[in-house]
BARO-188194 format. One record per residue: x, y, z of N, C-alpha, C, CB in turn; residue in one letter. Coordinates in pm, whole numbers, plus 50000, padded with zeros to 5 digits. Glycine has a CB too. Layout:
<recs>
XYZXYZXYZXYZA...
</recs>
This chain:
<recs>
168015383878506166715390678502165985388278634165845385678381X165475398978699164835397278828163625388178820164425410778884X163425380778927162295371578935160985379478945162445362079057X159955374778872158675381778874158035381179012157725375878771X158375370879089157795369579223158235381079314158185356179286X159395386979285159875398379365158955410379344161345401979328X158615412879215157715423979187156335421379245157605426179036X155855409179235154535405679289154515407379440154155391279251X155605402979506155695404379651155725419079692156925397279704X156485427079617156535441379648155195448079630157565448179561X154465443979524153135449679499152165445679610152585445079363X152235433379654151365428779761151675435979892151505413579781X152955438279919153325445680040152805459980035154845445680057X152835465979916152335479679901150835480279932152595484779758X150065470979874148615471179898148305467580044147905461279803X149085458680101148875455080242149125466980333149785443280282X150215474280305150545485980387149505496980368151955491280350X149025498780244147985508680219146715505380295147685509680069X146355492580298145185488380373145325490780522144915473880347X146505488180576146735490380719146645505180755148105484780759X147225513680670147145528080695145695532780689147995535780594X144925527380593143515531080581142735527080706142885524580456X142965515080755142295510580877142725518980997142605495780904X143985522880999144495531581105143775545081102146025533581092X143565550580981142855563280968141395561881009142945568380824X140755550580972139365548381012139255547381164138825535580947X140205540681225140195539781371140365553481436141315530381419X141185561981374141355575581426140025582981426142395583281344X139285582381315138015589581307136995583981405137465589081165X137065570981432136165565181531136485570081672136235549881526X137765570981703138175574981838138175590081857139555569581867X138335597681749138525612281761137305619381816138885618081626X136125614481783134895621381822134145614181934133985622881702X134815604581998134195596982105134785601382240134385581682082X133945605582336134495609282467135035596882540133405616382554X135945598882636136465611782688137525617682596137045609882829X137715630882607138665637982522139895641782603138015650482460X141035640082544142315643182612142725657482581143435633182568X142035667282642142275681382611143665685882652141235689982679X144105681782770145425686282818146535681282728145675681382962X146445668682689147465663182600147405669582462147305647982587X146205672682415146055679382285146705693182288144575680682247X146465700782394147075714082405148595712982414146535721682529X149075702982488150525701082499151135697582364150845689982601X150465689182288150975685582156150915697382059150185673782099X149885705582070149815717681986150985726982016148475725082009X151345727882144152495736082182153785730182125152605737382336X153965716982142155205710582097155315710981944155265696182147X154205708381875154225707581730154195721481666153055699381680X153365730381721153195743481661154225753681706151835748681691X154225756681834155075767381886156555764281867154785769782033X156955751981893158375748581884158845746981740158645735981961X157955747881645158345747481504158365761381441157405738481425X157975771581517157855784981460159175790181405157325794481565X160245788581481161535794081440162005787581310162595792181550X161935774381304162365767281184161535771281063162285752081206X160225772081082159335775780971159575790280929157855773881013X159795799181026160035813280994161325814980914160085821681121X162385808380956163655809280884163515803780743164775801780960X162825792280731162605786280599161795795480509161895772780613X160725801280563159895810380484160655822780440158685814380563X161465828280530162235840280497163225837480384162985845380622X163965826580395164925822980290164195819780160165785810980335X163035813380171162245810080053161855822779977160985802280093X161415833180049161065845779985162245852579921160435855080085X163385852479990164605858579935165035851579806165735857980038X165125838379813165635830779698164685831879579165825816079737X163385830879604162415831679495162505845079423160995829479548X162645855779499162735868979438164045870679363162595879979544X165145866579424166455867979359166555859779232167565863779455X165955847979231166025839279113165105844279001165655824879150X163965849879037162975853778937163225867678880161585853278997X163795876478959163925890578921164685892578788164625898079031X165825886178764166525888478636165675885078514167815880378632X164915874078522164065870178409162935880278387163475856278432X162335884878497161255894678485161775907878426160605897178622X162985911878466163585923978409163845922278260164895927578482X164295910378221164585907578081163335909077994165165893578066X162185905278048160925906377973160205919477999160005894778009X160825928578074160205941378102159005940678192159825947877976X158965930578279157805928478367158195929978514157205914578343X159155938378540159635940178678158535945178771160815949878681X157605952978718156535958478802155565947778850155785969178726X155585936078785154685925278825155295916078931154295917178703X156505919178975157185910679072156365908479201158515916679107X155875918879267155135916479393153935907379377154675929679451X153125909579274151935901279255152315886979219151035907279146X153345885179135153765871879097154315864079216154805872578987X155155870779295155705864279414154595860879513156755873379481X153665870179533152585867979628151735855979590151715880179637X151325855079464150495843979419151265830779427150015846279274X152545830979390153355818679393153495813379536154755821379333X153785822179629153985817879768152675813179830154575829279851X151625820879813150355817579879149735804979819149375829279867X149755803879688149095792479624149835779379646148955794879476X151135779179626151825766479615153085765379701152185763979474X153995774779685155325772979744155255772879897156275784079696X154505782279954154415782980100153865770380162153565794580140X152665765680122152125753480183152995741080163150755750780127X153515739180043154265726880015155605726780088154495725279864X156375737680080157675738080146157515736980297158425751080109X156545743980353156315743280498155925729180539155225753180540X155055722780460154645709080492155815699380485153535704580398X156695701080388157865692380377158815694280496158615694980247X159015706680537159845709380654159235702880778160025724580676X157925704280793157245698480909157235683180903155805703780919X157165677680782157235663080769158575657980820157025658780623X159655665580790160965661580838161125663080988162025669580769X160625673981042160795676581185159745669381270160735691481212X158475671581237157395666381320157145651481294156115674181295X157105647581164156845633681132157885624281190156785631880984X159145627881175160215619381229160175619281381161585624181180X159855630781442159785631481588158675622681644159565645681632X157495623181581156385614781627156725600081608155095618281553X157265596581491157625582681465158635577281565158155581281327X159665585281595160685580881689160135580081831161905590381685X159305589781870158755589982006157845578082031157995603082031X156875575881943155965564581962156685551281942154785565681865X157665551181851158425538881831159215534881954159365540581715X159835544582020160575541582143159625537182254161385553782188X158425542982258157445538682358156965524482331156245548282359X156875520882203156435507382169157495496982205156115506482020X158755499482170159795489482195160155488482343161035492682115X159905499082421160145498382566158885494182642160635511782618X157855490082569156615484582624155815494482707156935472582708X156025507482684155225517482754153775517482705155835531382738X153585515182576152225514582522151485502382577152255514082368X152185491082587151565479182646151195481582792152515467082635X152035488982863151735491983003150495500883016152935498783068X150325510182922149135518582924147875510382901149245529682819X147965500582811146805491982785146445483682907147065482982666X147465478482976147225470383095146615478683207148535463983143X147035491283219146535499883326145125505283300147485511483346X144555502283183143195506683154143115519483074142455508483279X144265525583039144275537582957144195533882809145545546082985X143515541982734143435539782590144625546682523142085545082532X145685539282490146895545782436146655551982298148025535682426X145745546182221145475551582088144885565582098144525542382009X143925567282187143305580382203144295590482263142065579382292X145075586082360145985595182429147195598782343146455589082559X147745589182270148995591382196148745595082050149855578982203X147835588181985147665589781840146685600881807147185576681779X145485600481867144445610081832144905624381859143155607181909X145535626581973145975640082009147045645181913146505640382152X147955636581871149025640981782148515643881641150125630381776X147595635581592147045638181459146215650881459146195626181412X145415652881564144645665381574145585677381580143745665181699X146665676281656147585687481672148255691181540148655684081777X148715681181465149345684281336148325689981237149995671681276X147095684681240146065689581149145715704181178144815680981160X145675707881305145285721481343146435731481333144735721481483X147635726981360148775736181367149405739181231149815730481458X149355729681139150055731981012149495743880934149985719580926X148175745680923147695757780853148195770780916146185757880850X148305771081047148825783081114150295785281076148685781881267X151065774481074152475775581035152605779780889153195762181059X151715774980804151765778680662151475793580645150755770380581X150465798680714150145812980705151325821480752148895816180788X151965817080861153115824680910154275823980812153545819381047X154495812280752155575810980653155295819580531155745796280611X154045820480489153685829180376154005843680408152195827680343X153625848080528153855862080567155345865180573153205865080703X156125856280634157565858580645158215857780508158205848480741X157745848680422158285847680286158045860180205157685835780215X156855865980217156555878480148157425889880201155075882080162X157655889880332158515900080390159945898880336158525898980543X160455886580325161775884480269161855888880124162165869980279X160785886480048160755890979909160745906179902159525885179837X160015912579993159995927279993161385933180020158985932480098X162145926680106163495931680135164335932080007164195922880241X164255921579926164995921279800164485932179707164875907479732X163165933579697162595943879610162975957879658161085942379604X163045959579787163405972679841164865976079813163145973179992X165735966079824167165968479802167485969679653167995957179864X166815961379570167125961179426166345971579348166845947479370X165075973679385164225982379305163645994079379163125974579249X164045995979505163566007279586162036007279595164076020579526X161445995479619160005994179633159655995579780159495980479577X158716004479811158346006679951157505995080003157576019879965X157425994180135156645983680201155175984580161156785984780354X154625996780164153205998680132152915994979987152786013080159X153785999279894153565996279753153645981279726154586003679667X154625974679785154805960379763153565952579808156045955279838X153135954879932152035946879985150685951179929152005947780136X150565963579883149345967379813149185959479684149345982379783X150265958079611150215950279488149955935479516151515951879409X150565930479624150355916479660148885913779690151225912579780X148305921779779146925919079823145895923079717146635926579952X146235931979628145315935479520145165924179418145775948079450X146165915379411146135904679313145855890879373147445904279240X145775890079505145435877479570143935877379601146265875379699X143255866979557141825865579579141555854279677141095863079447X140295853279720139925842279808140105828879739138485843879856X139995828879607140235816579531141665811879537139835818579389X142585820779575143975816879595144225812379738144915828579560X143595819179832143875816779974143155804680029143505828980054X141875803079994141075792280053141585778380015139615793780010X141845775379887142355761879855143675758579924142525760579706X144595768379930145875765779994145715763380143146825777379970X144765770180206144515767980349143875754480374143635779080406X142905750880288142225738080306143195726380289141065736680207X144045727080186144965715880166146035715280275145625717080030X146265726380345147195726080458146685717180570147435740280510X145355716880590144775707780689145045693180651143255710180702X144895690080523145155676480477146655673080488144675674680332X147515682980461148945680680478149255677080624149745693080434X148695684880717148925682180858148395668680900148295692880943X147225665080848146645651980879147545640780829145235650680818X148075642280708148935631880651150215630180732149285635280505X150815641280774152045640680853151795633580986152605654880877X150715637581054150405631381183150025616781169149295638781251X149235613581066148785599781047149945590281020147785599080932X150815593980926151935585180891152925584181005152635590180764X153235595581071154165595181183153655586281295154405609081236X152375587481329151795579281436151715564681394150405584481473X151345562081270151225548181224152575541081230150675547681082X153605547481177154925541181175155465539081316155895549581093X155225548781403155715547481540154915537681622155715560781607X153595537881606152715529481688152935514681662151255533181663X153275511081540153475496981504154935493781479152645493581381X155815500581551157245497681538157565483881596158085508581610X158495477181532158965464181582160475463381563158245452281508X161055452181598162485449381579163385458281664162855450981433X162935461581783163785468381881164175482381843165015460481901X165345486581891165785500381870166065503381723167035503181952X166455493381647166665495481504165355499381435167255482881438X164255494081486162955497481429162555511781456161915488281484X163075517781564162755531781594163325540881487163295535781733X164585538581451165195546481344164505544381211166655543181331X164135531881183163425528981058162065535781056163265513881039X161375535981171160065542481178160175557381152159425539981315X161185563781213161375578181192161705581181046162485583581283X162545572880986162955575180847161795572980749164125565880811X161105561880764160005558980671158835568680690159535544580689X158655573680812157595583480836157815596080752157525587180986X159065600580745159385612480666159195609680517160835616980693X159685598380470159615595180327158165593580281160405582180297X157405585480355156025582780314155165595380327155425571280399X155345602880436154565615180454154875625280343154855621480592X156155626580306156515635980199155885631880067158035636780185X155905618880038155275613979915153775616479917155555599079896X153155614280031151705616380044151345631080029151205611080178X152235639980072151995654380056151885658079909153115662480123X152765652679827152725655679684151455650079619153965650079614X151015638279666149785632479612148605641379647149565618179666X148505645679773147425654579815147485667879740147495657079966X148705672879720148855685579649148375684379504150315690279652X148715673279440148265670979302146735670579296148865657979247X146125663379389144655662479391144045676279414144185652679501X144625683879507144095697279536144205706379415144835703379654X145325705679343145515714079224144515710279115146955712679171X144285697379095143335692878994141915697579028143365677478980X141525696479155140185700979195140065716079179139895696879342X141095723479221141065738079208140965742279062142315744279272X141695735178976141675738478833140285736578775142675729978757X139575726278820138215723978772137305735578810137655710878828X137445740578935136625751678979136965764478904136785753679129X138245766378871138635778378794138005777978654140185779378782X137935766078595137345764878462135845767478466137625750978403X135215763478577133775766178592133505781078608133195758478713X
</recs>
């Protein structure tokens, strides 16, 4: 039978790590709005995080739309609700599937990249060198990356939603001879601001979580090169878990407003 001290130690490590992440987030908010601002580095990170993720996000969104339509269509036909396919697909993608799937893809690509990059800088003492030279490494490395992920992820989500709907229309056009105008008219006639605004707002929190965890794991990497791989791996795992927690909170809050 496992020793109770193992469970107690694991619980203490969890609370300790949660406290460190919270302090890291508080430090970010303190540094984020204090001049000087690293505009050039922020723009560069927006390019690296946003623009260079477009292809991956677009392919993922397109396949997501295809698969969702192909999987759902037989059931809808069985219930005689084939005409509701565009509106159902549109609401599903915009409300939930688009933001969550895009955030998970970005957590794997961006979160691991940030963790590995900052981790390698930490173990090769580049961050220590920046501190000695008088540069604020936290503002230059961490603040810019968290801002970039927070700002870029909603844009990537909107693009993934659009490409996913386009992929769904292709299936509807081939299977049911639905025109482009008819498909998107039904989609936009059934999507309200109450569907779009919550999904966009939670995308900002998803981006913040990805940037925060990736930077935290990389910035405090230890144990040499082995720690770099561990930082990249744990950044993806923890960020993905945090995305589901944020999504659950967002859904509960949205549900309360719908009931009101």
